[in-house]
C-alpha positions in Angstrom: -20.5 5.7 22.3 -22.5 7.3 19.9 -23.7 5.8 17.1 -24.6 6.7 13.8 -28.5 5.4 12.7 -30.9 5.2 9.7 -34.6 4.8 9.7 -36.4 3.3 7.4 -37.0 6.7 5.2 -35.8 9.2 7.8 -32.6 10.6 8.4 -29.1 10.2 9.6 -28.6 11.0 13.1 -26.8 10.5 16.3 -28.8 8.2 18.4 -28.2 7.8 22.5 -25.1 5.8 24.2 -26.3 3.8 26.3 -23.6 6.2 28.7 -24.6 9.3 27.6 -27.8 7.6 29.2 -27.0 6.3 33.0 -25.9 10.3 33.2 -29.2 11.3 32.5 -30.5 9.2 34.8 -28.3 10.6 37.2 -29.4 14.0 36.4 -33.4 13.2 36.0 -33.0 12.0 39.7 -31.1 14.4 41.4 -33.5 17.0 39.5 -36.4 14.7 41.4 -34.8 14.5 44.7 -34.8 18.0 44.8 -38.0 20.0 43.2 -40.0 16.7 44.9 -38.3 18.0 47.8 -38.6 21.4 47.9 -42.4 21.1 46.7 -43.7 18.7 49.0 -42.8 20.8 52.1 -45.7 23.1 50.1 -48.1 20.7 49.3 -47.6 17.8 50.3 -45.5 14.3 49.0 -48.6 13.3 47.1 -49.1 17.1 44.9 -45.5 16.5 44.4 -45.4 13.8 42.6 -47.9 14.4 40.5 -45.7 17.9 39.1 -43.2 15.7 39.0 -43.2 13.4 36.7 -44.4 15.6 34.4 -41.8 17.7 35.3 -39.0 14.1 33.8 -41.4 13.3 31.8 -40.8 16.5 29.1 -36.8 16.7 29.6 -36.8 13.2 28.8 -38.4 13.5 25.6 -37.0 16.8 24.8 -33.2 15.1 25.7 -35.0 12.6 23.6 -36.5 14.5 20.6 -33.2 17.1 21.2 -31.0 13.3 19.8 -32.7 11.9 16.7 -32.5 13.2 13.0 -36.6 13.2 12.0 -38.0 16.7 12.8 -40.9 16.4 11.6 -43.1 16.0 13.9 -41.2 17.5 17.5 -43.8 19.9 18.2 -46.9 17.7 18.3 -45.2 15.2 20.4 -44.4 18.7 22.9 -47.5 19.9 22.2 -49.2 16.4 22.8 -47.0 15.5 25.6 -48.1 18.7 27.5 -52.1 18.0 26.6 -52.1 15.0 28.0 -50.0 16.0 31.6 -52.5 18.9 32.1 -55.7 16.5 30.7 -54.0 13.3 34.0 -53.2 16.1 36.2 -57.3 17.7 36.6 -58.1 13.9 35.6 -56.3 12.5 38.5 -56.1 9.3 38.3 -54.7 6.9 41.1 -50.9 7.3 41.2 -49.5 4.0 39.7 -52.0 5.1 36.3 -50.4 8.4 36.4 -46.9 6.8 36.4 -47.9 3.6 34.1 -49.6 6.4 31.3 -46.1 8.8 31.6 -44.2 6.3 30.3 -46.2 4.7 27.4 -45.9 7.8 26.1 -42.0 7.9 26.6 -42.4 4.3 24.9 -44.9 5.2 21.8 -41.8 8.8 21.3 -39.6 6.7 21.6 -40.7 4.1 18.9 -42.6 6.3 16.8 -38.1 8.2 16.9 -36.1 6.0 16.8 -37.3 1.9 15.4 -38.5 1.7 11.9 -39.6 -2.0 12.6 -42.4 -3.0 15.6 -40.5 -5.7 16.6 -37.6 -3.1 18.2 -40.3 -0.8 19.5 -42.0 -4.2 21.3 -38.8 -5.0 22.9 -38.9 -1.1 24.1 -41.9 -1.3 25.5 -41.1 -4.4 27.5 -37.2 -2.5 29.1 -39.8 -0.2 29.9 -41.9 -2.3 31.9 -38.6 -3.7 33.7 -37.7 -0.2 34.2 -41.3 0.5 36.3 -40.6 -2.6 37.9 -36.8 -2.3 38.9 -38.1 1.4 39.4 -40.7 0.0 42.1 -38.3 -2.5 43.8 -35.6 0.6 44.5 -38.6 2.4 45.3 -39.8 -0.2 48.5 -36.9 -1.9 48.9 -35.2 1.6 50.2 -37.4 4.2 50.6 -34.8 6.8 48.7 -37.4 8.9 45.6 -33.4 9.3 44.1 -32.9 5.4 43.9 -36.2 4.7 42.2 -36.2 7.6 40.1 -31.9 6.9 38.2 -33.3 3.3 38.6 -36.5 4.1 36.0 -33.9 6.0 33.9 -31.3 3.4 33.9 -32.7 1.0 32.5 -34.7 3.2 29.6 -30.3 3.5 29.0 -30.5 0.2 27.6 -32.7 1.5 24.9 -29.3 2.3 23.1 -28.8 -1.7 22.6 -32.0 -2.5 20.3 -31.7 -2.2 17.0 -33.4 0.6 15.0 -34.8 -1.4 12.5 -33.9 -5.6 12.9 -34.0 -6.3 9.2 -31.7 -4.3 8.8 -28.3 -5.6 6.8 -30.2 -8.8 6.5 -31.0 -10.2 2.8 -34.4 -10.7 2.2 -35.4 -14.2 0.4 -38.7 -12.4 -1.0 -37.8 -9.9 -3.8 -39.2 -5.9 -3.2 -41.6 -7.4 -6.5 -43.5 -9.0 -3.9 -47.2 -7.5 -3.8 -46.6 -8.7 0.6 -43.5 -6.8 1.0 -44.6 -4.2 -1.3 -47.8 -3.6 1.1 -46.2 -4.0 4.6 -42.9 -1.3 2.8 -46.5 1.4 2.5 -47.9 -0.1 6.0 -45.2 1.4 8.0 -44.9 4.2 5.8 -48.0 4.8 5.9 -48.0 4.5 9.6 -45.1 6.9 10.1 -46.1 9.4 8.9 -49.6 9.4 10.3 -47.9 9.8 14.0 -45.7 12.2 13.0 -47.4 14.7 11.6 
């Protein structure tokens, strides 16, 4: 079930639920398997992987952005993703680094669009790391691209359980007139504005 949430300073949006994330994981796993199988017959599995990874990442990114209530920065995020993918394709870093950078870009996008604080963003980073480890384990144990991809995006679906802001609803002991609290709010607002424009 989808939950409503409001980022501080943002608009209300429908946040993806876990079961919706599971369905996205299944769809992306099928897309990865079919595309990689088709391409590998012509260009080899290594080159096919370097095309399928950004394709999956872009698809997931579009899903995330479409589910966010934030309207600012969408085009910038998509253009930046495409630029990053082209640069990585040209530079050709080792495959583990290639995957890590794309996963990091997914984490950064989710942090910008779904969280209002640093702690939820760090929890999401840990979730992304766990998703990578789970995918590597599933791939090594089964040899199945479908299982590896599905495992990665299945763990990613758990981000629905991370609150947008851990301070939401809590009574803060410090009053809003305290200089530290005002400076913290200004810094978070400035960082959010800088990253979405």
